[in-house]
C-alpha positions as CSV (number, residue, x, y, z in Angstrom):
1,M,69.3,-24.9,28.1
2,N,72.1,-26.0,25.8
3,L,74.5,-27.7,28.2
4,K,77.2,-28.0,25.5
5,K,77.6,-24.2,25.7
6,F,77.3,-24.0,29.4
7,F,80.6,-23.2,31.1
8,R,81.9,-26.0,33.2
9,P,83.8,-24.7,36.3
10,D,85.4,-28.0,37.2
11,Y,87.8,-29.1,34.4
12,K,89.3,-31.8,36.7
13,F,86.4,-34.2,36.0
14,V,85.7,-33.4,32.3
15,R,86.3,-36.4,30.0
16,Q,86.5,-35.0,26.5
17,T,88.3,-38.1,25.1
18,E,87.6,-40.8,27.6
19,E,85.5,-43.7,26.4
20,A,82.1,-43.9,28.1
21,Q,80.7,-47.2,26.7
22,L,79.3,-49.6,29.2
23,E,79.4,-53.3,28.3
24,V,77.9,-56.2,30.3
25,Q,79.4,-59.6,29.6
26,N,78.0,-62.9,30.9
27,L,76.7,-61.3,34.0
28,D,75.1,-63.5,36.7
29,V,74.0,-62.2,40.1
30,Y,72.9,-64.4,42.9
31,I,71.4,-63.3,46.2
32,K,71.8,-66.2,48.7
33,N,70.3,-69.1,46.8
34,N,68.3,-67.0,44.3
35,H,69.6,-66.6,40.7
36,I,68.5,-63.0,40.1
37,L,70.3,-62.0,36.9
38,K,71.0,-64.7,34.3
39,N,73.7,-64.4,31.7
40,I,73.2,-60.7,30.9
41,N,75.0,-59.5,27.8
42,L,74.5,-55.8,26.8
43,T,76.4,-53.0,25.2
44,L,74.9,-49.7,26.3
45,P,75.5,-46.7,24.0
46,E,77.3,-43.5,24.8
47,R,75.4,-40.2,25.1
48,K,72.0,-41.9,24.7
49,I,69.0,-42.6,26.9
50,T,68.6,-46.3,27.5
51,C,65.3,-47.4,29.1
52,I,65.1,-50.8,30.8
53,I,61.6,-52.1,30.8
54,G,59.9,-55.2,32.1
55,P,57.5,-56.4,34.8
56,S,58.1,-56.0,38.5
57,G,60.7,-58.4,39.9
58,C,62.5,-59.1,36.6
59,G,65.8,-57.8,37.8
60,K,65.9,-54.2,36.4
61,T,66.9,-52.5,39.7
62,T,69.3,-55.3,40.5
63,L,71.1,-54.6,37.2
64,L,71.4,-50.9,38.0
65,K,72.7,-51.6,41.5
66,T,75.3,-54.0,40.1
67,M,76.5,-51.4,37.6
68,N,77.7,-49.1,40.4
69,R,78.3,-51.9,43.0
70,L,75.5,-51.0,45.4
71,I,74.7,-54.7,45.1
72,D,77.8,-55.1,47.4
73,M,75.6,-53.9,50.3
74,V,73.1,-56.7,49.8
75,E,73.7,-59.6,52.2
76,G,74.5,-62.8,50.4
77,A,75.0,-61.2,47.0
78,R,77.5,-62.8,44.6
79,I,78.5,-61.5,41.1
80,E,79.9,-63.5,38.2
81,G,80.9,-62.1,34.8
82,K,82.1,-58.6,33.8
83,I,80.9,-55.1,33.5
84,L,83.3,-53.0,31.4
85,L,83.5,-49.2,31.6
86,G,85.8,-48.6,28.7
87,A,88.6,-51.1,29.4
88,E,88.0,-51.4,33.2
89,D,86.1,-54.3,34.7
90,I,83.9,-52.7,37.3
91,V,83.1,-56.1,38.9
92,G,86.7,-57.1,39.4
93,S,88.1,-53.6,39.9
94,G,90.3,-52.9,42.9
95,E,89.4,-49.2,42.6
96,R,87.8,-47.7,45.6
97,L,84.0,-47.6,45.4
98,I,83.9,-43.9,46.0
99,H,85.8,-43.3,42.8
100,L,83.7,-45.9,40.9
101,R,80.5,-44.2,41.9
102,R,81.8,-40.9,40.7
103,K,81.9,-42.4,37.3
104,I,78.5,-44.0,37.5
105,G,76.0,-42.0,39.5
106,L,72.6,-43.2,40.7
107,V,69.4,-41.3,41.1
108,S,67.0,-43.4,43.1
109,Q,63.2,-43.8,42.9
110,K,62.6,-41.8,46.0
111,P,64.6,-38.6,46.4
112,C,67.3,-39.0,49.0
113,P,68.9,-35.6,49.8
114,L,71.6,-35.7,52.5
115,P,70.6,-34.2,55.9
116,M,72.3,-31.0,55.2
117,S,71.8,-27.7,53.4
118,I,70.9,-27.4,49.7
119,F,74.4,-25.9,49.0
120,D,76.2,-28.7,50.9
121,N,74.3,-31.4,49.1
122,V,75.7,-30.4,45.8
123,A,79.2,-29.6,47.2
124,Y,79.4,-32.9,49.1
125,G,80.9,-35.0,46.4
126,C,83.3,-32.2,45.3
127,R,84.8,-32.1,48.8
128,I,85.1,-35.9,49.0
129,H,87.1,-35.8,45.7
130,G,89.5,-33.2,47.0
131,I,88.2,-29.8,45.9
132,R,88.8,-27.3,48.7
133,N,88.7,-23.9,47.0
134,R,85.6,-22.2,48.2
135,R,85.2,-20.0,45.2
136,K,85.4,-23.0,42.9
137,I,82.9,-25.0,45.0
138,R,80.5,-22.0,44.8
139,M,80.8,-22.0,41.0
140,I,80.2,-25.7,40.8
141,V,77.1,-25.6,43.0
142,A,75.6,-22.7,41.0
143,H,76.5,-24.3,37.7
144,Y,74.7,-27.6,38.5
145,L,71.7,-26.1,40.2
146,K,71.2,-24.1,37.0
147,A,71.8,-27.2,34.9
148,V,68.9,-29.0,36.6
149,G,66.7,-25.9,36.5
150,L,66.7,-25.4,40.3
151,W,68.8,-22.3,40.8
152,N,66.1,-19.6,40.4
153,E,64.0,-21.5,43.0
154,V,66.7,-21.8,45.7
155,E,69.4,-19.2,45.1
156,N,68.2,-17.1,48.1
157,R,68.0,-20.1,50.5
158,L,71.0,-22.2,49.7
159,K,71.8,-22.7,53.4
160,S,68.2,-24.0,54.1
161,P,67.8,-27.7,54.8
162,A,67.3,-29.7,51.6
163,S,64.5,-31.6,53.4
164,R,62.3,-28.4,53.0
165,L,62.2,-28.7,49.3
166,S,59.3,-30.3,47.4
167,M,59.7,-33.9,46.2
168,G,60.3,-32.7,42.6
169,Q,62.9,-30.2,43.8
170,Q,64.6,-32.8,45.9
171,Q,64.9,-35.1,42.9
172,R,66.5,-32.4,40.9
173,L,68.8,-31.6,43.8
174,C,69.9,-35.2,43.9
175,L,70.5,-35.1,40.2
176,A,72.6,-32.0,40.6
177,R,74.6,-33.7,43.4
178,S,75.3,-36.6,41.0
179,L,76.3,-34.3,38.1
180,A,78.6,-32.2,40.2
181,V,81.3,-34.9,40.2
182,E,81.0,-35.4,36.4
183,P,79.9,-39.0,36.1
184,Q,80.2,-40.8,32.8
185,F,76.9,-42.7,33.3
186,I,73.8,-41.6,35.2
187,L,71.6,-44.4,36.4
188,A,68.0,-43.5,37.1
189,D,65.9,-46.1,39.0
190,E,62.3,-45.0,38.3
191,A,63.4,-41.5,39.0
192,T,60.0,-40.0,38.2
193,S,57.7,-42.5,39.8
194,S,57.2,-40.7,43.0
195,L,56.7,-37.3,41.4
196,D,53.7,-35.3,40.2
197,P,53.1,-35.1,36.5
198,I,54.7,-31.6,36.1
199,S,57.8,-32.6,38.0
200,S,58.0,-35.9,36.1
201,K,57.8,-34.0,32.8
202,N,60.6,-31.6,34.0
203,I,62.9,-34.6,34.8
204,E,62.2,-36.2,31.4
205,E,63.0,-32.9,29.6
206,L,66.1,-32.6,31.7
207,F,67.4,-36.1,30.8
208,I,66.8,-35.3,27.1
209,K,69.1,-32.2,27.4
210,L,71.7,-34.0,29.5
211,K,72.3,-36.8,27.0
212,Q,74.3,-34.3,25.0
213,D,77.1,-34.9,27.6
214,Y,76.1,-37.9,29.6
215,S,75.0,-41.5,29.0
216,I,71.7,-42.2,30.9
217,I,70.3,-45.6,31.8
218,M,66.8,-45.4,33.2
219,V,64.6,-48.1,34.7
220,T,60.9,-47.3,34.1
221,H,57.6,-49.1,34.6
222,T,55.9,-46.6,32.3
223,L,56.0,-47.7,28.7
224,Q,54.7,-44.3,27.5
225,Q,57.7,-42.7,29.2
226,A,60.1,-45.1,27.6
227,Q,58.5,-44.5,24.2
228,R,58.8,-40.7,24.7
229,I,62.5,-40.5,25.7
230,A,64.4,-43.7,24.9
231,D,67.0,-43.9,22.2
232,Y,67.8,-47.5,23.1
233,A,65.5,-50.0,24.9
234,V,66.2,-53.2,26.9
235,F,63.3,-55.6,27.8
236,M,63.9,-57.9,30.7
237,Y,61.9,-60.9,32.0
238,L,62.6,-63.2,34.9
239,G,66.2,-62.0,35.2
240,E,67.0,-62.3,31.5
241,V,67.4,-59.8,28.7
242,I,64.8,-60.9,26.2
243,E,65.4,-58.1,23.6
244,A,67.6,-55.1,23.2
245,G,68.0,-52.6,20.4
246,T,67.1,-49.1,19.3
247,A,63.9,-47.8,20.7
248,E,62.3,-47.7,17.3
249,Q,63.1,-51.4,16.7
250,V,62.0,-52.7,20.1
251,F,58.8,-50.7,20.3
252,K,57.7,-50.8,16.6
253,N,59.2,-54.0,15.4
254,P,59.9,-56.4,18.3
255,Q,61.4,-59.7,17.4
256,H,60.5,-61.8,20.4
257,E,57.0,-63.0,21.2
258,L,57.4,-62.1,24.9
259,T,58.3,-58.5,24.0
260,K,55.2,-58.3,21.8
261,E,53.0,-59.6,24.6
262,Y,54.5,-57.2,27.1
263,L,54.1,-54.2,24.9
264,S,50.5,-55.1,24.1
265,G,49.7,-55.1,27.8
266,A,49.2,-58.9,28.1
267,F,51.2,-58.8,31.4
268,N,53.0,-56.2,33.5
């Protein structure tokens, strides 16, 4: 499906000229007495798939949670530095989190559909952001269920509980829910790790299509997955960014010895 040619029913959220570059400047994150992220500096490209790789516990998920301020929910968390979305500093922003998270959506490792119908899961964010016209909401729901390849599977049971869907279907539903409010960035925290191989492949192919209109940042433990879909790669170790660059440069010509060791399987 070519999403560029796919009619968007909700022009309120389309950002045809708005800058969508995400820049992290001198970012440090502490949780209680633990220094989790250490002086992170990154510029994440627009309309590309960025894969963040590294061993377990290196700070990948914490970085994603900081990008859409879910880290605020962690007891004892403290943030220093800046995360700029265009000209706006997300860390120091006084903007309500509900509006920030419209701009930067998150798809979690485990699908987390809301305890409501398939239809209402996708419509939920639209209603929060003030859309009340029922016809428009129906158009939006159908549009994004089609965009994630779920419409033909659920069109006759939209009022059924989302919990009755398979894991792969639930993950695509969660993605449709995030897309329905037109985020600028989609954060995916190991979004395929709990899925079967076919569902995982479907999500990968979907991300490749979606990057025509969205900037995607994906945490993955699977090097093969990162090598398949990444345009840009970030390697993290012990809370630091060791190396970042185009996927071709990082995977084929890494500059740092730690990156070479990780890619060779010396540690994981």
